[in-house]
BATI-700260 format. One record per residue: x, y, z of N, C-alpha, C in turn. Coordinates in steps of 0.1 Angstrom, whole numbers, plus 5000, padded with zeros to 4 digits. Atoms other than C-alpha are relative to their C-alpha. Layout:
N
XYZXYZXYZ...
***
This chain:
336
499449975015598041927278500749854994500150135009597941647251502349954998498250034997602041507243499950104987499449875010601641737207500150105003499949864991600942017223501450065005498549984992603541977247501050094994498949965009606341937218500150104999500649905011604642227199501050115010500349904986605142437236502150024996498850035000608642297236501450044990499650005011610042307204499950164996500249895004609242647190501050155011498949914995612042927194499550154999499349764997610743277193499850054983499549945013611343357157499650074997501249855008608843587152500250125009499749884987609543797183501250024996498049975007613543787172500050104991499849955017612643867136499350165009500649865003610644197150501050115010499349964995613344287173501350054992498849995010616044337141500250155002500049835000617344707143500150014985500049925008616844857112500250144998499449815002618645217107500650034988499649925013619145457077500750105003499149895000621245677091500850004997498549975005624545797078500849995010498849974992627545727094500149875014499650094990627145437117501049835000499650095004628645147118500149855001501550135000627144807109500649895003499250164990627944507134499049924997500450085005626844177120499749915017499750054987625743967153498649865002500750124995624643597157499349955012500150034985622643517184498949874998500850094997619843257198499250005008500849884996616843377205499849875016499949994988616643327246499950125003500149884986615643517275501750085000498749954999619843597280500350054990499649885013619743817245499650175008501249864995617844097267500950085003499449894996620944257275500350154991499949985016621444327238499450074999501949955006617544417226500050105010500249904991617444657260501050114992499149875008620844837244499250044986500349985004619244827213499150115000500950024994615944927227500750144998500049904984617345227247501250074987499349895003619745347219501450015000498450044992623045227234501050034990498949985009624345137201500150144991500449885009623345427182501450095009499249844991625545667207501349945002499049994999628245497203500449954985499049995014628645467165499649924995500650145006626545127159499150024993500850125006624144987142500049835000499550125002623344617147498849964994500850095011621944357125499949865010499750134991621044047149499349854985500550085003621043717134499449825001499850094994619043447146500849854997499550155000620343077151499749915006500550064993619442777159500549975016499650064988622242627183501150104997498949935004625242817190501349984996498750015012628142637174499750034986500649995017626442727144500750174995498849865000627943107150501049994997498649974998631143007153500750004987498949945021632542987112498950095000499949875007630843247108500350105004499749934999631543447126502150004999498450025002635743297123500050064987499949915013635043407085499850164999500549865003633843747090499250044994501450015006630343657079499350085010500849964985629243767116501250085005499449934994631143997133500649985019500149994981630243887170499249895002500950134997628343627188499550015012499750014985626943557219499049905001499950164994627043177226500149965008499450054983627342927254501149964994498450045004630642827254499849844996500150105009631142507232501349924991498950045004633342277219500950104986499349975017633642417180500850145004499649925000634542707194501349985008498250054991637542567220500949944987498950045011638442387184500050084987499849885016638442647158501450095006499249904999640842867183501349875004498350145000643542537190500250024983499550035012643342507154500650164993499449915006644342897148498850084994500949905002640843077143500450145008499649874988641243457153498350035007501549974988637643407178501149995012499149984988638143507212498350045009501550024997635343517240501350165008499749944994635343867254499550115009500949974992633043927276499249875003501050164997630743677302498550084998501149955001627343697298498949945010501050074992625443477321500749895004500050124993625743227348499649904997501150135002624342857347498350055006501049984992622042947377499049884996500550125003618842757384498650094996501149945007616043007374500150034981500549955012614343107341500249884985500750085011612942787323501249875003499750094998614642457328501149954994498650045010618142407319500549915007499050084992620842167326499449925008501250094991618441927341499549834997500350135002617741587342498349895001501250024994614341437336499749864992499950185004613241077337498350004999501350045004610140847331499649955016500850014990607640837357500149835006500350095001607340497348501149935006498250044998611040427352500549965013499049934986612040597386497950055006500749984992608540597405499550085011499949954988610040727439500650114998499749855003611141027419501749964995498650085003615141047405501250085007499849934989616841217435501849984998498850085000619840967437500250014983499650035012621440957402500749884999500050074998622640647413499149914989501350055004619340547398500449914981499850035008620740547369500549924986499050045002623040307363499149934990500550125009622340077331499150064992501249885006619240357321500450034984500149905017618940447283499550155006500249814997619540867288500250074990499749945009619741067259500250165002499549855000621541397249500150034989500749885016620941637219501749934996499150085010624041497207501650035010498949984994627941497217500850104994499149925003630641717219498550145006501149854997627541997232500350055020500649944986627242177269499149895011501350044996624441947274501649835006499150064987627241627278500650055007499249984990629241807299499350065006500949984989626641897321499549855004500250144996625641497321501249925008498550054988629641417331499850005014499449894988629641627357499149945006500750074992626641507373499849915009499750155002627041167367501249975011498450034997630841217379499950055018500949944986628841377414499949925010500450144992627741007419500949954997499250105004630640837414499549924986499750065016630140767375500050104994499249945019630740777340498849994986500950075007628440787314500349884990499850184999629840407306499049945008501050124989627540347336498450024992501750035006624340437315500149974982500149995011623340357281499150164990499749895010623940707257499349964990501450035014620640747234500550164993499549875006621941087208498450024997501249975013618041227201499850165002500349845002617341607193498750015013500749934988615441737227498449965000501750014999611541697212499849865001500550164997612241337203500549995014499350054992614041287233498750005010501249964989610441427252499149874996500650085004608941187230499949884999500050134997610540907236499649925017500149984983610040947274498549995002501249985002606640967268499049894998500550135008606140677248501249875002499050104997608740457269501449944994498650075001611640387251501450065005499350004988613740547273499850045013500049974987614540617308500050155003499749934998615640947310500850104988500149895012616641267291500950155009498749874994619941537299499050144991499949865010617741877288500950094999498649855006620042167274499050105004500849914995616842387275498450024998501950025002613042397281499550095006500249934998611142637282498449995005500550084987608742457302499849895000499450144994609042207325499149925000500450055001607941917316499349935010500950034983606441777353499050085004501049905001604442097349499149924990501150075013602041917321499949935000500750164998602441527330501049955010499249994987602841347355500649854996498650145006605041087329501550045006498249954995608441277341500049995010499949934981609741347376501550054992499049934998612741587377501449945012498550025001616241527382500950105008499449924999619041687392500550084995499149905008620842007378501250025000498449934999623942137371500150115007500049924993623042437388500249975017499750084982622742237422501750015001498850085001626142147416501350125000499349895000627942457400499050095001501049855006625442797402500850084993499049885011628343037394500349974987499250035016629542867362499850074991500649935013629343107334500449894989500750085013627942977301500350064991499849935004627543247287500850134992499449845008629543527263500050034989499649915011630343737237501449974993498350065012633343617206499750124991499549845011634543877185500749914994499550095009635643707153501650104993498649904999639043927133499150114995500249835007636944227119500050065013499649944982636544317158501450005007499050044999639644177168501150094994499149945002641944327145499750104992500349865003640144657142500250075008500149874984640144967164499249945010500850024988639544877197499050045002501249944998637445147201498549934995500750085005634944967178498949905012501050114996634044667198500050055013500249954985634944837236498250085001501249904994631845097226498849884995500750144995629844717213499749985015500350034990630144607244499750115015500249934988629944917269498650074992501849975001626344967250499349825008500350144999625844577254500050015016500149984987626544617293499250115007501249884998624344957298498849924997502050054997621244737287500349895007499850094987622744427308499750075012500149974980622544627340498250084999501749955000619244827331498949884994500450155003617944447323500249975014499850044983619044377358499350085010500549904992617744677374498749994998501850054997613844577361499650054986500549995014613944707324499949854987500250045009612144497302500149974984500650045005612544437269498950014992501350015001609644447245500649854993500350175008610944067223500149935014500250114993611143947259498949945010501550065001607043927263499649984990500150105017607143787229500149984999499150115001609243557234499149875011500250114996607943427264498349994994501350055002604143457253500049884988499950055013605343277218500049845004499750094995606343047242499249935013501350074990603142967265500650095014500149884985604743177296499850095000500949914997603243387314502050165002499349885002605343707307500550015018499850004990605143787344501249905011499250084997606443507354502049974996499150015008609343477330500950185004499449844993610643867343500449985017499849984992610643777376501049875000499350124999612643487366501549985000498750025010615643547346500950114998499049925003617343847355501449945008498850034989619843667384500549934991498750135008621443477354501150144993498749915001623443817344500850015002498850034998626943857343500150184998500049834999626944257354501350044998497949924996630544447346499949864979499150095009630944137322501449945004498350014999634044017337499549854998499850115004635043727326500649865015499450104994635343417349501449894997499150075010638343247332500049855006500050164998638142897355498849925000500850065003634842847342500149974986499650135013636442777310500949935000499050074997639142647322499249824999500450094997636842407334499649904985500750085012634942307296501349994991498750055008638642317281500149865003499550144996639742007304498749914995500750095006636641847295499949984984500149985018636641927256501849894999498550055001640441767257500049815005500350104998639941487277499249935001501050065012636841377261500949994989499350035014639341397232499150044986500849925015637241647210500650084997498849875006640241867211501149935001498349994993643841797204500850075005499549944996645041997209499550125015500249894983644542257248500650164991499949844999644142607238500250065014499849934993645542867261498850095005500349924996643643057282499850154996499749815012645343427262499549964990500350025016644343237225498649995010501749965000640443187241499750105004500549854992640243547261500250124995499849905004640443877249499550135008500449904999639844137275500550135001500449875004640844437260499050094999501149935008637744537248499050055017501450044987635244457285501150095004499349924982638544647309499450164991500749945005638044977279498550025008501149954997634244957283499650015014500549934986634144957319500650105005499749894996636345237323499250104994500549935003634345407302498149995010500850014988631345297326499850065013499949964987632945377357500350184996500749895003633145747342499150044999501749944997629545787335499350005014500750004984628645697373500550135007
***
């Protein structure tokens, strides 16, 4: 595969696949909820619930709105333009809550894991690291790309470097978009990149790349994907938010048990991945029951403050609201 083809595959977001899954329902009496999502297989619980009518059973109509990056959803939810979002943990959320925005994490969706694409993984240039990149101390003094500051990608790099007794001061950070970083490694302009998420593993398509450690090697159970509510749900009838989570959690449980939403195969094909391979990999990352691991959130908040990206440290009681998931879990237990 040539470089241009590889970059096109890596940059594809499967927008058509998600557009096909947006739920348009004309039934009267349903409460419309607008939900911001990013095009990832980790959205499967939501779309299983849509396909199987679980939201309608709870009196809800769901309209999905794709965003390119999780932080883009935070101001939309805070302003009430979106009712909910399904982001990865990010500094925009921590900062917004610290400054008084009416936002809260209400359920967990996804752990870090080591499957389903290549996320939070270091890739290096085979020319720079001809013997591989198993020892991160080899990065000392090298040019390492991240997608941007104040990102989960930067957090991942800091944690990985810390495991080798290093900090980001020991490398030369080069902020680049991920596709640009892949091209820069291919062209020999940087030595390594900290990938946020790659649907196609570079080492599978080119000998110019070597794969290094990934964050999941250190903390595989770290939660990174959540459901966030804004003021329209946090300050409204708790039953509405609980209905949303009950439907989502039913969909997530079905996905874990093997049900695959139509968008999943569409997205895999758009990415150039064999659907059967993707199906086999991605279920283990889902958080069953939506139980929130507060330690995962605290770890990211501490990093955000230590980095100086947040001048105030929000308390976990500000960031987390478990009223909705607790009620949803009670209802699910009554179904059993």
